Short mmCIF file of the C-alpha atoms (twelve columns), coordinates in Angstrom:
data_MODEL
# 
_entry.id   MODEL 
# 
loop_
_atom_site.group_PDB 
_atom_site.id 
_atom_site.type_symbol 
_atom_site.label_atom_id 
_atom_site.label_alt_id 
_atom_site.label_comp_id 
_atom_site.label_asym_id 
_atom_site.label_seq_id 
_atom_site.Cartn_x 
_atom_site.Cartn_y 
_atom_site.Cartn_z 
_atom_site.pdbx_PDB_model_num 
ATOM 1   C CA . UNK A 1   -21.998 -57.065 -18.089 1 
ATOM 2   C CA . UNK A 2   -23.414 -60.469 -18.716 1 
ATOM 3   C CA . UNK A 3   -27.145 -60.514 -19.450 1 
ATOM 4   C CA . UNK A 4   -27.814 -63.492 -16.941 1 
ATOM 5   C CA . UNK A 5   -30.283 -62.450 -14.298 1 
ATOM 6   C CA . UNK A 6   -27.774 -64.590 -11.518 1 
ATOM 7   C CA . UNK A 7   -25.736 -61.292 -11.401 1 
ATOM 8   C CA . UNK A 8   -28.699 -59.549 -9.260  1 
ATOM 9   C CA . UNK A 9   -29.394 -59.724 -5.506  1 
ATOM 10  C CA . UNK A 10  -33.058 -59.131 -6.667  1 
ATOM 11  C CA . UNK A 11  -34.695 -59.020 -9.911  1 
ATOM 12  C CA . UNK A 12  -37.723 -57.618 -11.484 1 
ATOM 13  C CA . UNK A 13  -39.410 -57.450 -14.967 1 
ATOM 14  C CA . UNK A 14  -36.844 -54.704 -16.110 1 
ATOM 15  C CA . UNK A 15  -34.391 -54.246 -13.440 1 
ATOM 16  C CA . UNK A 16  -32.051 -55.691 -11.006 1 
ATOM 17  C CA . UNK A 17  -30.073 -54.932 -8.304  1 
ATOM 18  C CA . UNK A 18  -26.599 -55.434 -7.610  1 
ATOM 19  C CA . UNK A 19  -24.317 -54.218 -5.269  1 
ATOM 20  C CA . UNK A 20  -21.659 -51.331 -5.915  1 
ATOM 21  C CA . UNK A 21  -18.295 -52.335 -7.290  1 
ATOM 22  C CA . UNK A 22  -15.155 -50.528 -8.014  1 
ATOM 23  C CA . UNK A 23  -15.260 -51.417 -11.408 1 
ATOM 24  C CA . UNK A 24  -18.313 -49.443 -11.970 1 
ATOM 25  C CA . UNK A 25  -16.671 -46.282 -11.604 1 
ATOM 26  C CA . UNK A 26  -16.455 -45.164 -15.335 1 
ATOM 27  C CA . UNK A 27  -19.847 -45.696 -16.145 1 
ATOM 28  C CA . UNK A 28  -21.310 -44.521 -13.047 1 
ATOM 29  C CA . UNK A 29  -19.510 -41.181 -13.246 1 
ATOM 30  C CA . UNK A 30  -20.437 -40.541 -16.613 1 
ATOM 31  C CA . UNK A 31  -24.070 -41.285 -15.922 1 
ATOM 32  C CA . UNK A 32  -23.782 -39.053 -12.998 1 
ATOM 33  C CA . UNK A 33  -22.350 -36.416 -15.388 1 
ATOM 34  C CA . UNK A 34  -25.049 -36.614 -17.706 1 
ATOM 35  C CA . UNK A 35  -27.554 -36.222 -15.021 1 
ATOM 36  C CA . UNK A 36  -26.396 -33.045 -13.260 1 
ATOM 37  C CA . UNK A 37  -29.316 -31.287 -14.583 1 
ATOM 38  C CA . UNK A 38  -31.704 -33.818 -13.171 1 
ATOM 39  C CA . UNK A 39  -29.901 -34.024 -9.985  1 
ATOM 40  C CA . UNK A 40  -29.303 -30.503 -8.842  1 
ATOM 41  C CA . UNK A 41  -30.043 -29.028 -6.196  1 
ATOM 42  C CA . UNK A 42  -31.061 -32.165 -4.507  1 
ATOM 43  C CA . UNK A 43  -28.523 -34.566 -5.028  1 
ATOM 44  C CA . UNK A 44  -24.582 -34.697 -5.975  1 
ATOM 45  C CA . UNK A 45  -23.526 -38.418 -6.543  1 
ATOM 46  C CA . UNK A 46  -19.603 -38.740 -7.359  1 
ATOM 47  C CA . UNK A 47  -18.747 -37.499 -10.876 1 
ATOM 48  C CA . UNK A 48  -15.084 -38.625 -10.963 1 
ATOM 49  C CA . UNK A 49  -13.139 -41.936 -10.387 1 
ATOM 50  C CA . UNK A 50  -11.523 -40.570 -6.994  1 
ATOM 51  C CA . UNK A 51  -14.962 -39.512 -5.587  1 
ATOM 52  C CA . UNK A 52  -16.773 -42.580 -6.950  1 
ATOM 53  C CA . UNK A 53  -13.326 -44.690 -5.309  1 
ATOM 54  C CA . UNK A 54  -14.205 -43.301 -1.916  1 
ATOM 55  C CA . UNK A 55  -18.249 -43.278 -2.099  1 
ATOM 56  C CA . UNK A 56  -18.157 -47.046 -3.331  1 
ATOM 57  C CA . UNK A 57  -15.788 -47.838 -1.243  1 
ATOM 58  C CA . UNK A 58  -17.577 -46.920 1.809   1 
ATOM 59  C CA . UNK A 59  -20.716 -48.526 0.806   1 
ATOM 60  C CA . UNK A 60  -18.887 -51.805 0.440   1 
ATOM 61  C CA . UNK A 61  -16.737 -51.815 3.341   1 
ATOM 62  C CA . UNK A 62  -18.799 -50.137 6.212   1 
ATOM 63  C CA . UNK A 63  -21.145 -52.467 7.965   1 
ATOM 64  C CA . UNK A 64  -23.627 -49.476 8.532   1 
ATOM 65  C CA . UNK A 65  -24.008 -48.893 4.964   1 
ATOM 66  C CA . UNK A 66  -25.281 -50.754 1.902   1 
ATOM 67  C CA . UNK A 67  -25.657 -49.942 -1.855  1 
ATOM 68  C CA . UNK A 68  -27.235 -51.179 -4.522  1 
ATOM 69  C CA . UNK A 69  -26.901 -50.316 -8.313  1 
ATOM 70  C CA . UNK A 70  -29.997 -50.232 -10.371 1 
ATOM 71  C CA . UNK A 71  -29.444 -52.100 -13.695 1 
ATOM 72  C CA . UNK A 72  -31.801 -52.461 -16.719 1 
ATOM 73  C CA . UNK A 73  -31.805 -56.286 -17.846 1 
ATOM 74  C CA . UNK A 74  -34.585 -56.260 -20.653 1 
ATOM 75  C CA . UNK A 75  -34.241 -55.092 -24.199 1 
ATOM 76  C CA . UNK A 76  -36.306 -51.771 -23.686 1 
ATOM 77  C CA . UNK A 77  -34.608 -48.750 -25.174 1 
ATOM 78  C CA . UNK A 78  -31.413 -50.962 -25.975 1 
ATOM 79  C CA . UNK A 79  -30.341 -50.216 -22.169 1 
ATOM 80  C CA . UNK A 80  -29.624 -53.816 -21.196 1 
ATOM 81  C CA . UNK A 81  -26.923 -53.835 -18.521 1 
ATOM 82  C CA . UNK A 82  -26.767 -50.203 -18.300 1 
ATOM 83  C CA . UNK A 83  -26.848 -48.464 -14.637 1 
ATOM 84  C CA . UNK A 84  -30.155 -46.729 -14.471 1 
ATOM 85  C CA . UNK A 85  -29.455 -45.429 -11.102 1 
ATOM 86  C CA . UNK A 86  -28.656 -46.308 -7.208  1 
ATOM 87  C CA . UNK A 87  -30.123 -47.082 -4.151  1 
ATOM 88  C CA . UNK A 88  -28.324 -46.814 -0.535  1 
ATOM 89  C CA . UNK A 89  -29.030 -47.712 2.682   1 
ATOM 90  C CA . UNK A 90  -27.055 -45.740 5.299   1 
ATOM 91  C CA . UNK A 91  -26.927 -45.714 9.243   1 
ATOM 92  C CA . UNK A 92  -27.852 -48.765 9.517   1 
ATOM 93  C CA . UNK A 93  -28.513 -49.607 13.025  1 
ATOM 94  C CA . UNK A 94  -29.237 -53.350 14.263  1 
ATOM 95  C CA . UNK A 95  -30.587 -55.039 17.540  1 
ATOM 96  C CA . UNK A 96  -33.594 -53.518 18.686  1 
ATOM 97  C CA . UNK A 97  -34.225 -50.787 16.130  1 
ATOM 98  C CA . UNK A 98  -33.020 -52.889 12.746  1 
ATOM 99  C CA . UNK A 99  -33.602 -49.317 10.869  1 
ATOM 100 C CA . UNK A 100 -31.542 -47.717 7.927   1 
ATOM 101 C CA . UNK A 101 -31.900 -44.268 5.914   1 
ATOM 102 C CA . UNK A 102 -32.528 -44.845 2.466   1 
ATOM 103 C CA . UNK A 103 -30.964 -42.820 -0.217  1 
ATOM 104 C CA . UNK A 104 -31.401 -42.917 -4.216  1 
ATOM 105 C CA . UNK A 105 -31.118 -41.416 -7.792  1 
ATOM 106 C CA . UNK A 106 -32.143 -42.224 -10.961 1 
ATOM 107 C CA . UNK A 107 -29.630 -41.206 -13.873 1 
ATOM 108 C CA . UNK A 108 -31.143 -39.106 -16.638 1 
ATOM 109 C CA . UNK A 109 -31.391 -41.658 -19.409 1 
ATOM 110 C CA . UNK A 110 -33.739 -44.070 -17.103 1 
ATOM 111 C CA . UNK A 111 -35.774 -40.871 -15.646 1 
ATOM 112 C CA . UNK A 112 -39.545 -41.103 -15.886 1 
ATOM 113 C CA . UNK A 113 -39.446 -44.454 -17.168 1 
ATOM 114 C CA . UNK A 114 -40.790 -46.190 -13.783 1 
ATOM 115 C CA . UNK A 115 -37.641 -48.237 -13.098 1 
ATOM 116 C CA . UNK A 116 -36.830 -46.660 -9.721  1 
ATOM 117 C CA . UNK A 117 -40.261 -47.420 -8.633  1 
ATOM 118 C CA . UNK A 118 -39.373 -51.030 -9.546  1 
ATOM 119 C CA . UNK A 119 -36.231 -51.033 -7.884  1 
ATOM 120 C CA . UNK A 120 -37.462 -49.550 -4.880  1 
ATOM 121 C CA . UNK A 121 -39.886 -52.528 -4.430  1 
ATOM 122 C CA . UNK A 122 -37.000 -54.924 -4.877  1 
ATOM 123 C CA . UNK A 123 -35.011 -52.826 -2.100  1 
ATOM 124 C CA . UNK A 124 -37.690 -52.957 -0.082  1 
ATOM 125 C CA . UNK A 125 -38.389 -56.868 -0.219  1 
ATOM 126 C CA . UNK A 126 -34.234 -57.451 0.429   1 
ATOM 127 C CA . UNK A 127 -34.075 -54.846 3.167   1 
ATOM 128 C CA . UNK A 128 -37.393 -56.391 4.889   1 
ATOM 129 C CA . UNK A 129 -36.053 -59.885 4.055   1 
ATOM 130 C CA . UNK A 130 -32.249 -60.884 3.950   1 
ATOM 131 C CA . UNK A 131 -30.647 -57.497 5.412   1 
ATOM 132 C CA . UNK A 132 -33.139 -58.144 8.429   1 
ATOM 133 C CA . UNK A 133 -34.615 -54.721 8.736   1 
ATOM 134 C CA . UNK A 134 -37.772 -53.384 10.366  1 
ATOM 135 C CA . UNK A 135 -37.587 -49.926 9.193   1 
ATOM 136 C CA . UNK A 136 -36.525 -47.631 6.490   1 
ATOM 137 C CA . UNK A 137 -36.471 -43.594 6.468   1 
ATOM 138 C CA . UNK A 138 -36.247 -41.573 3.716   1 
ATOM 139 C CA . UNK A 139 -35.507 -37.648 4.411   1 
ATOM 140 C CA . UNK A 140 -36.700 -35.728 1.156   1 
ATOM 141 C CA . UNK A 141 -36.320 -31.695 0.850   1 
ATOM 142 C CA . UNK A 142 -39.919 -30.502 0.342   1 
ATOM 143 C CA . UNK A 143 -39.738 -29.165 -2.946  1 
ATOM 144 C CA . UNK A 144 -38.915 -32.363 -4.393  1 
ATOM 145 C CA . UNK A 145 -42.181 -33.414 -5.724  1 
ATOM 146 C CA . UNK A 146 -40.548 -36.399 -7.911  1 
ATOM 147 C CA . UNK A 147 -38.806 -37.878 -4.832  1 
ATOM 148 C CA . UNK A 148 -41.622 -37.440 -2.671  1 
ATOM 149 C CA . UNK A 149 -43.946 -39.214 -5.102  1 
ATOM 150 C CA . UNK A 150 -41.693 -42.054 -5.419  1 
ATOM 151 C CA . UNK A 151 -41.580 -42.821 -1.794  1 
ATOM 152 C CA . UNK A 152 -45.447 -42.366 -1.431  1 
ATOM 153 C CA . UNK A 153 -46.143 -44.870 -4.470  1 
ATOM 154 C CA . UNK A 154 -43.829 -47.625 -2.673  1 
ATOM 155 C CA . UNK A 155 -46.061 -47.209 0.608   1 
ATOM 156 C CA . UNK A 156 -44.044 -44.641 2.711   1 
ATOM 157 C CA . UNK A 157 -45.743 -42.488 5.058   1 
ATOM 158 C CA . UNK A 158 -45.160 -38.682 6.049   1 
ATOM 159 C CA . UNK A 159 -44.021 -38.876 9.475   1 
ATOM 160 C CA . UNK A 160 -42.767 -35.364 10.216  1 
ATOM 161 C CA . UNK A 161 -40.746 -32.238 8.979   1 
ATOM 162 C CA . UNK A 162 -37.237 -31.352 10.449  1 
ATOM 163 C CA . UNK A 163 -35.747 -27.862 9.832   1 
ATOM 164 C CA . UNK A 164 -32.438 -27.317 8.859   1 
ATOM 165 C CA . UNK A 165 -31.749 -31.157 8.989   1 
ATOM 166 C CA . UNK A 166 -28.838 -31.980 6.407   1 
ATOM 167 C CA . UNK A 167 -26.225 -29.858 4.832   1 
ATOM 168 C CA . UNK A 168 -26.221 -29.953 0.999   1 
ATOM 169 C CA . UNK A 169 -24.638 -27.686 -1.357  1 
ATOM 170 C CA . UNK A 170 -23.548 -25.092 1.110   1 
ATOM 171 C CA . UNK A 171 -26.617 -25.040 3.310   1 
ATOM 172 C CA . UNK A 172 -28.673 -26.427 6.189   1 
ATOM 173 C CA . UNK A 173 -31.847 -28.104 4.350   1 
ATOM 174 C CA . UNK A 174 -35.066 -28.718 5.627   1 
ATOM 175 C CA . UNK A 175 -36.458 -32.026 5.074   1 
ATOM 176 C CA . UNK A 176 -39.691 -34.241 5.362   1 
ATOM 177 C CA . UNK A 177 -39.101 -37.442 6.845   1 
ATOM 178 C CA . UNK A 178 -40.883 -40.311 5.233   1 
ATOM 179 C CA . UNK A 179 -40.598 -43.766 6.404   1 
ATOM 180 C CA . UNK A 180 -42.104 -47.557 5.854   1 
ATOM 181 C CA . UNK A 181 -41.716 -50.371 8.282   1 
ATOM 182 C CA . UNK A 182 -41.890 -54.040 7.300   1 
ATOM 183 C CA . UNK A 183 -45.602 -55.087 6.979   1 
ATOM 184 C CA . UNK A 184 -44.523 -58.573 7.913   1 
ATOM 185 C CA . UNK A 185 -43.300 -57.799 11.292  1 
# 
């Protein structure tokens, strides 16, 4: 991967965001495999090339979805260019609603280093700028304290509780609804 910042849609001091690519399957699935203990029981990113192709393909092709890889670009920890995590905006609705549902995950080697907080700030600027959205919602299982802390630090507000909202890992799971609106409009 090139070291230049021009590969990113947005870049901060340590990370940049770039769209998902089918060419990222090998690295993404390796990072997902290394991160199973971190992700379970909350998140199940693709761990095979076949599943990655379907997942990334939908993020690339479907207009109601957008996916961004979080890549380190600094030299900290020798991780330049490595995929540190991912952010997705799903269920994008245009028109008067201009909203989307946020999804995200850090990979184990990047967890706890503040990279996802930086990346989420970049995504919010991109979502409320070039993407033209007004609102993002994050639905989080109540026991997922790190995820709740991430969105709270980014300025999301708790809006409610939805029992049995999403089918995850074989059961309907309760979720808290967190949201943020464009501060400029």
